[in-house]
C-alpha positions in Angstrom: -57.7 105.8 -29.5 -56.8 105.9 -25.5 -57.9 102.7 -23.5 -58.1 103.6 -19.8 -56.1 101.6 -17.2 -58.4 100.7 -14.2 -58.2 99.2 -10.6 -59.5 95.6 -11.0 -62.1 94.4 -8.3 -59.3 93.6 -5.3 -61.4 91.3 -3.7 -64.4 90.6 -0.8 -64.4 93.9 1.6 -61.4 95.3 -0.1 -61.6 99.0 -1.9 -58.0 100.3 -1.7 -54.5 99.2 -2.7 -51.4 100.9 -2.8 -49.4 101.1 -6.1 -46.2 98.7 -5.7 -44.2 99.1 -9.1 -44.3 100.1 -12.6 -42.8 97.7 -14.8 -42.8 100.4 -18.0 -42.3 104.5 -18.0 -44.7 106.5 -19.6 -44.0 106.5 -23.5 -43.0 103.0 -23.2 -44.8 100.5 -25.4 -46.7 97.3 -23.7 -48.2 94.2 -25.3 -51.7 92.8 -24.7 -51.8 91.1 -21.2 -48.5 91.9 -20.1 -48.1 92.5 -16.4 -48.0 96.6 -16.2 -48.5 97.6 -12.9 -48.2 95.8 -9.5 -51.0 96.6 -6.5 -50.5 96.1 -3.0 -53.0 95.0 -0.6 -53.1 94.3 3.2 -53.0 90.8 2.1 -51.6 90.2 -1.8 -49.8 91.8 -4.4 -51.9 91.8 -7.8 -50.4 92.3 -11.5 -52.7 94.3 -13.2 -52.3 93.5 -16.8 -52.1 95.8 -20.0 -55.5 96.4 -21.5 -54.5 96.5 -25.0 -51.0 96.7 -27.0 -50.1 99.9 -27.8 -47.7 102.7 -25.5 -48.2 104.4 -22.2 -49.6 107.7 -22.7 -50.1 109.0 -19.0 -49.8 107.8 -15.6 -52.0 108.8 -12.9 -50.7 107.6 -9.8 -47.2 107.1 -8.7 -45.7 104.4 -6.7 -46.9 104.6 -3.1 -50.1 106.4 -4.0 -53.3 105.0 -2.3 -55.8 104.1 -5.0 -59.9 102.5 -5.1 -61.2 99.8 -7.4 -62.3 101.3 -10.4 -59.3 104.6 -10.3 -58.1 105.3 -13.7 -54.3 104.4 -13.3 -53.6 105.6 -16.7 -53.9 105.5 -20.3 -52.5 103.3 -23.1 -52.6 104.7 -26.7 -53.5 101.6 -29.0 -51.1 101.0 -31.5 -47.0 100.7 -32.0 -44.1 102.5 -32.2 -46.0 105.8 -33.7 -47.8 106.3 -31.0 -45.3 105.7 -28.4 -43.3 108.8 -29.7 -46.3 111.2 -30.3 -47.0 110.7 -26.7 -43.0 111.2 -26.1 -43.4 114.5 -27.6 -46.4 115.6 -25.8 -44.3 116.5 -22.5 -47.4 118.0 -20.7 -48.0 114.8 -18.7 -48.7 116.5 -15.4 -52.2 117.7 -17.2 -52.9 114.4 -18.4 -52.7 112.8 -14.9 -54.2 115.2 -13.7 -57.8 114.1 -15.3 -57.9 110.8 -14.2 -57.6 112.1 -10.7 -60.4 114.6 -10.7 -62.9 111.8 -12.1 -64.4 111.2 -8.9 -66.4 114.5 -9.3 -68.5 112.8 -11.3 -70.1 110.2 -9.3 -71.2 113.2 -6.7 -73.0 115.0 -9.6 -74.8 112.0 -9.8 -75.9 111.3 -6.4 -79.0 111.1 -6.7 -79.1 107.7 -8.8 -76.3 106.1 -6.8 -77.7 102.8 -5.6 -76.4 101.8 -1.8 -77.2 99.0 0.1 -79.9 99.6 3.5 -77.4 98.8 6.0 -74.2 101.2 4.4 -77.7 104.2 4.2 -78.3 103.2 7.8 -74.5 103.5 8.7 -73.6 106.7 6.7 -77.0 108.7 8.4 -76.1 107.5 11.9 -72.9 108.9 10.9 -73.5 111.6 9.1 -71.4 110.5 6.0 -71.8 112.2 2.4 -72.6 109.1 0.2 -72.1 111.1 -2.7 -68.5 111.6 -2.0 -68.4 107.9 -1.5 -67.2 105.6 -5.0 -69.3 102.1 -4.7 -67.4 99.3 -4.6 -70.3 96.8 -5.2 -71.8 95.7 -8.5 -72.7 98.6 -10.9 -71.1 100.8 -8.3 -73.3 100.3 -5.7 -72.4 101.7 -2.1 -71.6 98.4 0.1 -71.0 99.0 4.0 -67.6 98.8 3.6 -67.5 102.0 1.4 -69.1 103.7 4.6 -66.5 102.2 6.9 -63.6 102.9 5.1 -64.5 106.5 4.9 -65.2 106.6 8.8 -61.9 104.9 9.2 -59.6 107.7 7.1 -60.1 110.5 9.4 -58.8 108.5 12.6 -56.2 106.4 10.2 -52.6 106.9 12.1 -50.7 109.5 10.9 -47.6 109.7 9.0 -44.6 109.8 11.7 -43.6 113.2 12.1 -40.0 114.7 11.7 -38.5 115.1 15.2 -38.2 118.6 15.7 -34.6 118.9 17.0 -31.7 116.7 16.2 -31.7 113.4 17.9 -29.0 112.8 20.6 -28.1 108.9 18.5 -28.9 109.9 15.2 -25.5 109.0 13.7 -26.1 105.4 15.1 -29.8 105.1 13.8 -31.0 104.9 10.9 -34.7 106.1 9.3 -36.7 104.2 6.6 -39.9 105.5 5.9 -42.7 102.8 6.3 -43.9 100.7 3.5 -47.6 101.9 2.1 -48.2 98.4 2.8 -47.3 98.1 6.6 -49.2 101.3 6.9 -52.1 99.8 5.5 -51.6 96.9 8.0 -51.4 99.0 11.1 -54.5 100.7 9.9 -56.4 97.4 9.6 -55.2 96.0 12.9 -56.5 99.4 14.5 -59.7 98.8 12.9 -60.5 95.3 14.6 -59.6 97.0 17.9 -62.0 99.5 17.7 -64.7 97.9 15.9 -65.4 94.7 18.1 -65.2 94.4 21.8 -62.2 91.6 21.4 -61.5 89.5 24.9 -59.3 86.4 25.0 -59.9 83.3 27.1 -57.0 80.2 27.3 -57.0 76.7 27.8 -54.1 74.0 28.0 -54.2 70.8 25.8 -52.2 67.8 26.4 -51.0 66.8 22.6 -49.6 63.2 23.8 -52.4 61.2 21.8 -52.1 63.5 18.8 -48.4 63.2 18.7 -48.7 59.6 19.3 -50.8 58.6 16.8 -48.6 60.7 14.6 -45.9 58.8 15.3 -47.2 55.2 14.8 -49.1 55.9 11.0 -47.2 59.2 9.9 -44.8 57.1 7.5 -48.0 55.0 6.1 -50.3 58.3 5.8 -47.1 59.8 4.1 -46.9 56.7 1.7 -50.7 56.6 0.6 -51.5 60.6 0.5 -48.0 61.8 -0.7 -48.1 64.4 2.5 -47.1 64.2 6.2 -49.7 63.8 8.9 -49.5 67.7 10.9 -51.2 68.8 13.9 -53.0 71.9 11.5 -55.6 69.1 10.4 -56.2 68.2 13.4 -57.4 71.7 15.0 -59.4 72.4 11.9 -61.7 69.3 12.6 -61.4 70.4 16.1 -62.5 73.8 15.5 -64.9 72.6 12.8 -66.7 70.3 15.6 -66.6 73.2 18.0 -68.0 75.8 15.5 -70.8 73.1 15.3 -71.0 73.4 18.9 -71.4 76.9 19.5 -72.9 78.3 16.1 -72.5 82.6 17.0 -68.5 82.2 16.9 -68.8 81.2 13.3 -71.3 84.2 12.9 -71.2 87.7 11.5 -72.4 90.7 12.6 -73.9 93.2 9.6 -75.5 96.2 11.1 -78.5 95.4 13.4 -78.5 91.6 12.2 -77.1 88.3 13.0 -75.4 86.1 10.1 -75.2 82.6 11.0 -73.1 81.0 8.4 -73.9 77.0 7.7 -70.9 76.2 6.5 -66.8 76.4 7.6 -64.3 78.1 5.6 -61.3 78.0 8.0 -58.9 80.7 7.3 -55.2 79.1 8.2 -52.6 81.8 9.2 -49.1 80.8 6.9 -45.7 82.4 6.5 -45.4 83.7 2.9 -42.7 86.1 1.2 -44.3 89.3 2.8 -45.3 88.3 6.2 -48.2 85.9 7.6 -51.2 85.6 5.1 -54.2 84.1 5.9 -55.5 81.6 3.0 -59.0 80.1 3.7 -60.1 76.4 3.5 -62.9 75.8 2.0 -65.8 73.4 3.4 -63.4 72.2 5.6 -66.0 70.3 7.4 -66.3 67.9 4.4 -62.3 67.3 3.6 -60.3 64.4 5.5 -57.5 64.7 7.1 -55.1 64.0 4.3 -57.2 66.4 1.9 -56.6 69.0 4.9 -52.8 68.9 5.3 -52.7 68.9 1.4 -54.6 72.2 1.2 -52.8 73.6 3.9 -49.0 72.6 2.5 -50.1 74.0 -1.1 -51.2 77.1 0.6 -48.0 77.6 2.4 -45.8 76.9 -0.7 -47.7 79.5 -2.9 -47.4 81.8 -0.1 -43.8 81.5 0.0 -43.8 82.0 -3.8 -45.9 85.0 -3.5 -48.5 83.4 -5.6 -51.8 83.4 -4.0 -54.0 85.1 -5.2 -57.3 87.2 -3.6 -59.9 84.4 -4.1 -57.5 82.5 -1.8 -57.8 84.9 0.7 -61.4 86.4 1.2 -64.3 84.6 2.4 -63.1 83.0 5.6 -65.8 82.3 8.2 -63.1 81.7 11.7 -59.5 81.6 11.7 -56.4 79.5 12.9 -52.9 80.9 13.7 -49.8 79.0 15.1 -47.4 81.1 16.8 -46.1 78.1 17.9 -43.9 77.6 15.2 -41.8 80.6 16.1 -41.7 79.4 19.5 -44.3 81.3 21.0 -45.6 80.1 24.1 -49.0 82.2 24.8 -50.4 84.9 22.7 -53.6 87.1 22.0 -55.0 87.0 18.6 -56.5 90.0 17.0 -59.9 89.2 15.4 -60.2 88.8 11.5 -63.0 91.7 10.5 -66.0 90.4 10.1 -64.9 87.1 11.9 -66.1 86.6 15.4 -63.7 84.3 16.9 -59.8 83.5 15.9 -58.0 80.5 17.5 -54.1 80.9 18.7 -52.1 77.9 18.8 -48.6 77.9 20.4 -45.4 75.7 21.0 -45.4 72.3 23.0 -43.7 72.2 25.8 -43.0 69.1 28.2 -44.6 70.3 31.8 -45.1 68.4 35.0 -48.9 67.8 35.7 -51.1 65.8 38.0 -53.1 62.9 36.1 -54.5 60.0 38.4 -53.2 61.5 41.9 -49.7 61.6 40.2 -47.3 64.1 38.7 -46.1 63.4 35.3 -44.4 64.9 32.6 -46.5 65.5 29.4 -46.7 67.4 26.2 -48.5 70.4 26.7 -49.3 73.5 24.5 -51.3 76.5 25.6 -54.3 77.8 22.9 -56.0 80.8 22.8 -59.7 82.1 21.9 -60.1 85.3 20.9 -63.4 86.5 20.4 -65.9 89.6 19.7 -67.8 89.7 22.9 -71.0 91.5 21.3 -71.9 88.6 19.6 -70.1 85.4 22.1 -70.8 85.1 26.0 -67.5 84.4 28.0 -69.1 80.9 28.7 -69.3 80.1 25.0 -65.7 80.8 24.7 -64.6 78.8 27.6 -66.7 76.0 26.1 -65.8 76.1 22.6 -62.0 75.8 23.8 -63.1 72.8 26.0 -64.6 71.5 23.4 -61.0 72.1 21.0 -59.5 70.2 24.1 -61.4 67.4 24.1 -60.9 66.5 20.5 -57.4 67.2 20.2 -56.9 64.9 23.7 -58.8 61.8 22.1 -58.8 61.8 18.8 -60.7 58.9 17.8 -63.7 61.8 18.8 -62.8 63.0 15.3 -62.7 60.2 13.5 -65.8 58.7 14.7 -67.4 62.2 14.6 -68.9 62.2 18.5 
């Protein structure tokens, strides 16, 4: 009996992945729950386990192919070595592989029975998208707005670079490497963010002297008690939460013609992983102490370096903080993480001459940046948001006293 190996749910708003690596070949035997194929999204890698013991009867997608949630990656013939031998004898593998690829035709025939959310239906009608050609990623195959948006983005996705029509003059000193499917997907999402949001960035500067003095004074005791160093990120998370409470539209989301105000604070923190920057989410950051924040961020950083983050760790954020300063960045304009409305950029700390009480003094200064969606946030609120963050960092006692 053949058992289908399907693409599992990939997480909130993620409907596509790329086949990264097959751990087994067609005809080889597998054990139940053995990692069989690696899928890559723009956030994490996912191991898809074998649903049953047996042998691989067919493989429908090769490495580098794009797949969607629910697609049949291949089939497993339940049984032992006998099934493996039977599969090896049946050589028409291409015909077997073609069958799963043709399966999306079935939902089109059942178009009248397809469920679709009101927002997705409105978006489809406005953009003349044939919902019969869509495969819903929601519960029970329900078509979500992300499915319609994904269809709209496909034609405008950047084409693969074409080979040059003639020889390159310095070809002997150049190396041509094909862009990985994962990198192409990241490029598509960045373009999507720029094309679907009216992004603007505003800047301010923060005197880090008080926070640095506080860390120097209490870091040893803090580490001895909590087992983790007192870093800057916990202060910026707490400061951001305070600013988001004052300006809730920066913690909101545009959904069609509606605005969803989120009365919780799940803060995404960009950390460096084995495959680049990823953004795990600190849940209910407003309810965590500085020690809990440092432990959570530190744990995410360690798991990111070892490629142990799960999709649940990376989905559902309401606001994002990225720290380019750890790489030496002085100033940048971060890109929004859709569907979020704001992202805060931190940068390196440099001693600069500034005026204080009529005198020029040297202070440790950090530039901070807020990129926001101007469709929902006005410049006034964006500027005041950064001012609020600045006030909390320059007077960290405010964070402890909640004033």
